[in-house]
Each structure stands twice: as structure tokens, then as C-alpha cells.
TIKOLLO-300887 format. One record per residue (C-alpha): x, y, z; residue number from 1. Coordinates in steps of 0.02 Angstrom, whole numbers, plus 50000, padded with zeros to 5 digits. Example, Ala and Ser with C-alpha at 12.3 -4.5 7.8 and 13.67 -1.06 7.14 Angstrom:
2
ATOM     c1     c2     c3   nr
ATOM  50615  49775  50390    1
ATOM  50684  49947  50357    2
This chain:
116
ATOM     c1     c2     c3   nr
ATOM  58681  43658  54783    1
ATOM  58709  43703  54601    2
ATOM  58565  43717  54481    3
ATOM  58545  43574  54360    4
ATOM  58563  43600  54173    5
ATOM  58374  43602  54145    6
ATOM  58340  43726  54285    7
ATOM  58475  43840  54214    8
ATOM  58401  43819  54039    9
ATOM  58224  43862  54094   10
ATOM  58274  44013  54197   11
ATOM  58378  44082  54053   12
ATOM  58243  44047  53923   13
ATOM  58103  44126  54025   14
ATOM  58203  44281  54070   15
ATOM  58277  44304  53897   16
ATOM  58453  44289  53969   17
ATOM  58537  44250  53802   18
ATOM  58712  44243  53878   19
ATOM  58665  44108  54005   20
ATOM  58561  44015  53878   21
ATOM  58705  44016  53754   22
ATOM  58818  43941  53888   23
ATOM  58699  43795  53922   24
ATOM  58664  43755  53738   25
ATOM  58794  43656  53642   26
ATOM  58850  43741  53481   27
ATOM  58780  43591  53384   28
ATOM  58614  43592  53478   29
ATOM  58459  43541  53382   30
ATOM  58280  43571  53438   31
ATOM  58165  43447  53352   32
ATOM  57987  43511  53363   33
ATOM  57836  43395  53366   34
ATOM  57752  43485  53220   35
ATOM  57801  43526  53042   36
ATOM  57963  43426  53037   37
ATOM  58045  43583  53107   38
ATOM  58222  43580  53173   39
ATOM  58296  43734  53255   40
ATOM  58480  43761  53288   41
ATOM  58560  43854  53432   42
ATOM  58542  44026  53351   43
ATOM  58355  44003  53319   44
ATOM  58331  43946  53498   45
ATOM  58422  44101  53561   46
ATOM  58310  44208  53451   47
ATOM  58151  44135  53526   48
ATOM  58205  44154  53707   49
ATOM  58125  44303  53791   50
ATOM  58041  44355  53628   51
ATOM  57865  44327  53690   52
ATOM  57831  44202  53550   53
ATOM  57806  44065  53678   54
ATOM  57778  44067  53865   55
ATOM  57788  43915  53976   56
ATOM  57720  43878  54148   57
ATOM  57701  43735  54271   58
ATOM  57876  43669  54229   59
ATOM  57916  43504  54312   60
ATOM  58086  43424  54290   61
ATOM  58045  43239  54292   62
ATOM  58219  43167  54273   63
ATOM  58396  43228  54245   64
ATOM  58568  43149  54250   65
ATOM  58732  43186  54159   66
ATOM  58668  43114  53994   67
ATOM  58482  43154  53978   68
ATOM  58337  43251  54053   69
ATOM  58148  43249  54039   70
ATOM  58025  43385  54088   71
ATOM  57843  43432  54070   72
ATOM  57762  43603  54054   73
ATOM  57616  43697  53981   74
ATOM  57658  43808  53832   75
ATOM  57561  43958  53768   76
ATOM  57593  44038  53598   77
ATOM  57585  44221  53546   78
ATOM  57518  44172  53374   79
ATOM  57356  44111  53452   80
ATOM  57388  43925  53431   81
ATOM  57304  43811  53557   82
ATOM  57404  43795  53718   83
ATOM  57490  43627  53738   84
ATOM  57548  43509  53874   85
ATOM  57728  43474  53820   86
ATOM  57840  43329  53867   87
ATOM  58022  43364  53820   88
ATOM  58173  43250  53807   89
ATOM  58347  43326  53819   90
ATOM  58513  43247  53777   91
ATOM  58674  43319  53851   92
ATOM  58851  43322  53782   93
ATOM  59000  43401  53868   94
ATOM  58882  43464  54004   95
ATOM  58773  43558  53880   96
ATOM  58607  43527  53793   97
ATOM  58640  43454  53621   98
ATOM  58468  43386  53575   99
ATOM  58291  43438  53623  100
ATOM  58139  43342  53562  101
ATOM  57959  43379  53607  102
ATOM  57794  43289  53608  103
ATOM  57635  43384  53647  104
ATOM  57449  43372  53675  105
ATOM  57338  43521  53630  106
ATOM  57234  43583  53777  107
ATOM  57056  43636  53743  108
ATOM  56974  43764  53857  109
ATOM  56843  43637  53913  110
ATOM  56964  43493  53948  111
ATOM  56933  43400  54111  112
ATOM  57028  43256  54188  113
ATOM  56925  43095  54188  114
ATOM  56845  43073  54359  115
ATOM  56843  43257  54402  116
């Protein structure tokens, strides 16, 4: 079984495999962040991969087909920002990621799920 686009993307991002990441990102890819009206292009995304600026864990691919994908993870930031639970929407074109948009919830150290 071949890896899906999102699995390939995450493995390349986490390992800093710029060549594989470049292959899965469309040349016109835009990453629309949930803060600061920030939009990154493909080159900025390649620069962040494997840089240590952000680490992600607990990645769950919730849905993926030929047109879109959705995943959830926990992100930690080297600049000391509060870790976040991140829900990400991906749009695909020509078998590559062309749009990434995130929504996130900051995670406090004392957060507990209701009922726990």
C-alpha cells in the first residue's frame, strides 16, 4: 500500500527531507496560518521543515481523498509559545498539496478534559 499524501508530507516535514517535501508540495502552495494573517509559500514551508522551529506529535489523519485532507496534531514551538492542538485542512491539486489552513487551541499546562 502506498503512503497517502498527508503521511508523506508529515514524514518529510518531521525528518527535514526537503526533497520529498518539495515533491509533495505544489509550486503554488500556500500555508495560511491561524495567527497574524500570515501566509507562507512553498519556499518558506521548506525552510521551516526540520529546522526545529516547530515540532509536532500525536498526528492523526482524520480524512483524506484525492481533493482534500484533514488532520489533527499537537504542535510545540522553539520560540516558547504555548503548545497548541492544531486542526489542519489541506487542499490537493495535481496530486500535491496546494493549500494548507490551520485552526488551533492553545494548551495550558493545567488543562484537563471535562469529566476527568
